N, C-alpha and C positions, 0 to 999 in steps of 0.2 A: 369755163375760163372767162374772166371778165374782158369784155371788149375785144375778144379774139386774140388776147395776148397770151402766148404760151409760156413766157417767162413769168414765174410767180411774183417776182419782185416788181416787174413792170406792171403786171395786172393789179397789184396793190395800189400803185400810184394812179393808174387809170381809174380805179374804183374811188380813190380819194378825190380825184378831179370831178368825177360824176356826182358823188354823194355830198361832198362838202367843198366844192370848188372855190367858194368865196372865203373860205377860212384861211387865215394867214399861214403861210408855209415858211417863208424865208425873209429875214431882214439881214442884208449883207452890208457891212460897213466899209468895204474897201473897193467899191466899183470905180474904176478910173474914169469911165465915161461920165458917170454921174458927178464925180468930183470936178471934172472939167466944166460941166454945165452949171452945177449949183454950189459946189464947194464943199459939201459935206460927205460926198461919196457913198450915200446910203441908197440902196436898191431894195425895195420891198415888194413882194408879190404873194399871191395866194396859190392854192394847190392846183387850180385850173391853169394858171399861167405856168406853173412848174411843169405840168404835163405837156403843155404846148411847146415849151422849150425842149423837153425830152424828145418830142416828135421831130422837131426841126433838127436837133443835133443828131438824132438817129439817121435821118435822111442824108445829112451832110457826110456823116461817117461812111454811109453806103455809097453815095453817088460821087463824092469828091475824092475820097481817099480809099475807096474800095475795101473797106473793112468788112471782113467776113467772120463767120463763126470760128472760134478758136484763135483768132488774131489777138495780139496784145496791143493795147493802146496805153501809152505811157503819158504821165502828167508830171511836169517839172515846174513848180511854182508855189507861191504862198497859198494859203487857203482861199478858195473862191467858190462862189455859188455854182458856177458852171462845172466845177469838179464833181459835185454831186449829181448834176444833170447828166454829165458824161458817163458817170458810173451806171446810171439807170439806162442810158442809151446803149451801153455795152451789154447790159442784161438782156435787152430786147434782141440784140444781134447774136447773142451767144459768144460775144467777144470777152476778153479778159482785161480788166482795168488794172494798170500798174502805176500806183503813186510812187514817185521817186523822192528820195530824201534830199532836199535842196542843200542840206548842210554837208553833204559829201563832196570831196574834191573831185575834179574832173576825171582822173584815172579810176577812182572808185565808182563813179557813175558809169564810166565806160565798161567796167567789169560787170556791172549789173546788166547793162544793155547787151553785152556779149552773151550773157547767159539767157536772158529773157527773149531777145530778138524781136522787139516790137515792130509793128508795121508803121505806127504813127507815134510821133512825139509832140504832145501839146505843151506849150510853155507860156509863161506870162512875160511881161515886159522886163521885169527885173532879172530874169534868168535867161533871156533870149540869147545873149552872147555865149553863155556857157552851153546852152542847148545845141547851138549850131556847130559847136566843136565836136559833138558826139557823133559817132559813126555806127552804121549798121547796114547790112545788105538790104537794099530796097527801102530803107528808112525814110519816111516823109516827116516834114515838120510843119507846124502851124502855130500861130499865136492863138490864145484861147478865145479872143473876141471874134475870130473868124468863124467859130462854131455857130454863132448865133447872129452874125451881122447881116445876113441876107436870107431871102426866102429859099426854101428847099423843095425839091420835088415831093409830091404827095402820092400816096398809093403804092409805094414800093413794097414788094413782097418781103415778108419777114421769115426767117428760118424757124423751124421748129426747135424750141429750146427746152431742154429737160432740166429738172430741178437739180440733178447731180452734175450739171456742167459747171466748170470753173468760171468764176466771175472776178475774183480779186486775187492778185498776186502781190504779196507784201514781203519785202526782204528784211531779214534780221539785221541787227545793228553791226554784226561782224566784229565783236570785241576780240574774238580769237578766230584765226583762220579766215576763210572766204565766206562772205555773207550768203545765206541760203534763202530762197524764195518760198514762202509758205503759200500753198494754193488753197483758196477757200471757194467752195461751191455756192451756188445760189441758195440751195437748201440750208447750208451751214450758216449763211448770213441771216436767213430768216429765223433759224433757231437761235442765233445770237441776239436777234432783235426781241424774240420772245423772252429770253433770259434777261435782257436789259429792261424790258417793260416790267417784269416781275421785280427786278432789283430796285427800280425807281418808283414803282407803283404809280405810273403815269396816270394823271387825271385830266379831264377837260380843263382848259385854261392854263395848263403848264406852259412854260416858255424856257427853252434851254439856251444858255449862253455858251457858245462853243468858241474857244480861243486856242486850243492846243493843235499842233500840226496834224493834218489829216493824211500825211504820208505814213502814219503809224496807226495800227489798229486802235490804240488808245484814243486818239483824237477823232477817228472816224467811227469806230464801232462800239464804244462804251455808251455814248449818248447821242451823237449827231445823227447818224443814219437810222438807228432804232427810233429816235424821236420822230423823225419824218415819217417812217413807216407806221408809227402809231397815230399819225395825224396831229403831231405836236409842232408848234412853231419853233424854228431855230434862228437864233441871232448869231450870225457868224462873223468873226473877226479874221482878217488876213493872217495875223499872228498875235501872240500874247503880248500885251502891254499893260502893266499894272494900273496906269492912269486910265486907260480906256476901259479896263475891267471895272474899276470903281465908278467911272462915269455911268456905266450901263445900269448900275443899281438904281439910279434916278431916271435914266432915259427910257429904257424899255422895261425895267423892273422884272428881270428874269426870276423864275422860281427855282431853277436848278442850274448848276454849273459843274465843271470838272477842273480840279486843280491837282497838281503834283507838288511834292515838297518844295522844289525850287520856285515854282510860281506862287505857292503859299507864302514863302518867305519874302518874295518881292512885294506882295500885297501888304504883308505885315509891316514892312520897313518903309512903306510909302507914307509921306507926311500927312496924307488925308485919310489914312486907315482909321484912326480913332473917331473921326468926325463923320464918316460916311455911314448912313443908315443901311443896314442889311435886312430890314424887315420884310422885303419882298421875297427873300430866299426861304424856301422850306427845307433846303438841304444842299450840301455840296458832296460830290463824290470825289474820291481820290483813286488814282489807278496805279499806285506804286505798291510793291510787295511789302515794304516797311516804311512807315511814316513816323517821324518823331512824335511821341505822345504829347509833348508840349505844344506842337502845332495844332493837334486835334483839340486840345483843351483851350487854346486861344480862340478858336472858332466857336466851340461850345459855350465859352463865356460870353460870346456875343449873341447867343441864342440860335446858332446855326449848327445843326447836327451834321457830322461828317461821316458818311458811309464809305465803304471801301469795296473796290472791285479788284480781285486778284486774277491774273491771267497772264498769258504770254502772246506773242505774235502767232504762235501755232494753235492757241486754244480759243481764238475768236474775238475778244479775249475773255468774255464774261464767264468765269468758272466758279469762283468762290466769292460770296458777297456778304458784306455786313450792311444790311438795309438801314435806312435812315431811322426807322423806329427802334432799332437795336443799338444805334451808334453810341449813345451816351452811356449806356449800361455795359458796353463791351469795348471800351477805349483800348486801341492798340491791337485788337483782334482783326483777322481777315474775314471771319464770318463762317457761313455755311455754304455747302454746294448749292448751286442753282438747281431748280427742279429737274432739269433734263441732264444733269451731270452726275457722274460717279467719281468720288475722290478716295484714293487710298494712300496711306503713308507706309513706305517700305524701308527696310534696312538694307545693308549692303548685300545680304543673301537673297533679297527679293521677297522676304517675308513681311507681312503686315505687322506693324508695331502696335502696342497697346496705348491706352489713354495716358497722356502725360509724357510718352516717349517721343523721341525725335526720329523722323523718317523723311525720305524723299517724297515730295508731292507728285502723285501720278493721277492723271485725269482721263476719263473716257466720257465723251459727250457728243451730242448731235452737231455742235458748233465747232468741233475740232477741224483743223485743216485736213484736206485729203492726203497731203504729203508734201515733200519738197520738190520744187521744180528743177528739172535737169534738161536743158535744151539738147535735143538730138539723142536722148537716151531714155532709159526707164527711170521712172520716179523713184527716188529713195524715200520710202514712206515716212521715216522718222518716227514711226509708231511701233509699239511692241504689242501684238495681239489687240490692236485697237486702243491701247493706252499710250498717252504721251507722258514721258518721264521728264519732268520739268528741270531737274537739277536744283530745285529749291527745297529747303528743309522746313518742315512744319511740325507742329504738335497739335493733337486733338484732345479736347476736354471730354468728359463723360457726356456732356450734352450735345456733342458733335461739333462744337465751335472750334475752328481751326485758326491757329496763329502761325504766321510765317516768321521764322527766326533767322533766315539767311540763306546763302547759296552753299551747296555742298562743296563746291570747289574752293570757296572762301573760308570754310570752317578751319579753325586752327586747333590742333591737338597738341597741347603743351603739358608734359608730365602726366599724360593719360587723361587730362581734363579737356572737354570740348569747350572752345571759346568761339562765339559767334560775333564777328566784327560789327554786324548791324546794331547789336545792343550797345556797344561802346560809341559808335558813330552817332546814333540817334540821341544819345545823352549829350555828347559834346557839341553837336551842331546848335544846341540851344544856349550855349555859354557865350556871353558877350565877348566879342573879340575873335571868335572862330567863324570865319567865312565859310570854309569847307574843311572836311577832314575825311580820312580813310584809314582803315586798319588792315594790315597785311601780316601774314605769318612768315617769319624768316628762320632759316635753319639755326639750331643751337645745339652745341655738343652735349649739354647736360639735359635739357628739357625736350629735345627733338625739334620743337618749334617754339618761338616766342612771339607775342603780338608786338608789332611796331606801329606807331601812330604817325601819320603824316598830316600836317596842319597847314592851312593857308590862313594867315591872319587877315582880319578885316582891315580895310584901307585906312581907317581913321588913325591919326597919329597916336591917340591915347592907347590904342591896342598894340602898338609895336613893341611894347615891353612885355607882352604876354609870353610867359616862359613855360618850360616843361613842368616845373614843380607845381605851378598853379593848376595846370591841366590835371596832373595826377592827384593833387589834393581834392580837386572837384570830383574826380571819379571814385576815389577810395571811400568816399562817403556814400556811394551809391551802388557799387558793385563789389563782388568778392575780390580778394587780394590776388588770386591766381589769374584773374582776367586783366589786371592792370598792365598797360603797355610797358615793356621793358626799355624801350627807347622812343624818343620823340624827334621827328624831323620837321623842320619848318621849310616850306616850299613856296615859291611864287604862284604855282598853279599845279593842279593834279592832271595827269594824263587822262584824256577822255575820248570816248567814241563820238561819232557824229550825232548820236542821240543823247549825248551828255552823260553817259554812264562812265564811271571811273574804270579805267583799264588796269586792273590790279596786277596783272602779270608785268606790265610795263612799269608800274609803280614799284614793285618788288625789285626789278632789275635796277631801276634808278637809285633806290635806297642802297642797294648793295654796292653800287659804284661809288656812293658817297661815304661808305664806311671809313675810308682812309682819310676823310677830311673832317677833322674835329670841329672846325668852325661851322659846319653845316649840320652837325648832329649834337643833340643834347641828351644826356642820360639822367633820368630821374633818380 
């Protein structure tokens, strides 16, 4: 074990500090102290300094807040370099790092804290007021800067940490019911890092631009943490901003980044999109199960291949990958299972389906969660014989390539035909005038269910005349007639979770309440 570190994750960073300590590790664009001194807020340091910061934060967690093995350490704030430092410090102590979703309302955050029962809550300045309203037995609070502001004791004894000890506790978005915490062990995070290294084919000189929130496994575990573990520099932004993302193409010239459909669209709609050179990028990854093909083709036309990572909070998330070298030839596909993952597609009877047939995606891999966290009781594994049943529907080609077609709970069965809302949504989101859209199935006496389309018009005045017939005309040239929405609803906004996912159960209820209001409903 390197440098007497029993934690495999900590040992890796100790090794990086020893063997390539002068190599750049972190460029952080949101440091408030640097901003006060110099105005640009940039903090940059190498792997040797990263490790020194880990040692100091470890000692403060031990001596100041008495964090011990198994304790939970919560983080509430925008992305910050100390968030990653604190994660590694928790690894050394056998503690469990709990990144909190800052988009949640106070009662929702309190619900998570009641379940996880952390010993310490670390917060930034922007979320300090909200953090101090949260309560927990024996809960302590500190601003993130205190972690590093002063010298810490040296030589404190470290506990023996096993690879199967939990390190990361991440709560699901809770679009239905109560959010559940997925528990990831140190071994699982290392397995996920191996999968990410394979997915990205990291090479010396790579530089990862990280802008998505690290309270979610997408922002933390698709690129950011795996890149650091691979000895790759990370350029970290506190939060996504399309102007800052485009600026970075000239400033730090990253080779890799991660975007989801919403952030892709923000970049495409930016006035500087067409004139910004992207020649530094060797590829972009996206972490959404379904991405509009038009978005992928827009980036491909600029010479930037877009790979895909399919997974969930429970799966690490790197499970199925479309690597950059395969991206242009397989536009719209999710790819192949990563080397340490098994993937099967099953029908409602639990039987595997054949090539070209649709089935639920089930995954078994080394980077799966251990199970769901339940404070004060036994863990509800959430796995069936080691398999995670995702609830997503996929199809597998003869060559093994998998395409995600939608959620099983979202699938509409109309007159015996299966309709996948994502297919319709991904087409319409590219139509000028459509800011957002979602398709839900509503009961129908004749067909059992029919697809109903909800649309949010873009804000420009020219798009306010967008009507149902134009939408249907656009679709009927591209999809089968039985898939066409039977009704169209225009809304000011779609109901969403704190992670920005459309809550379709709420949308269905909202539409059914509107049925008696003809002014709000249009029929094609």
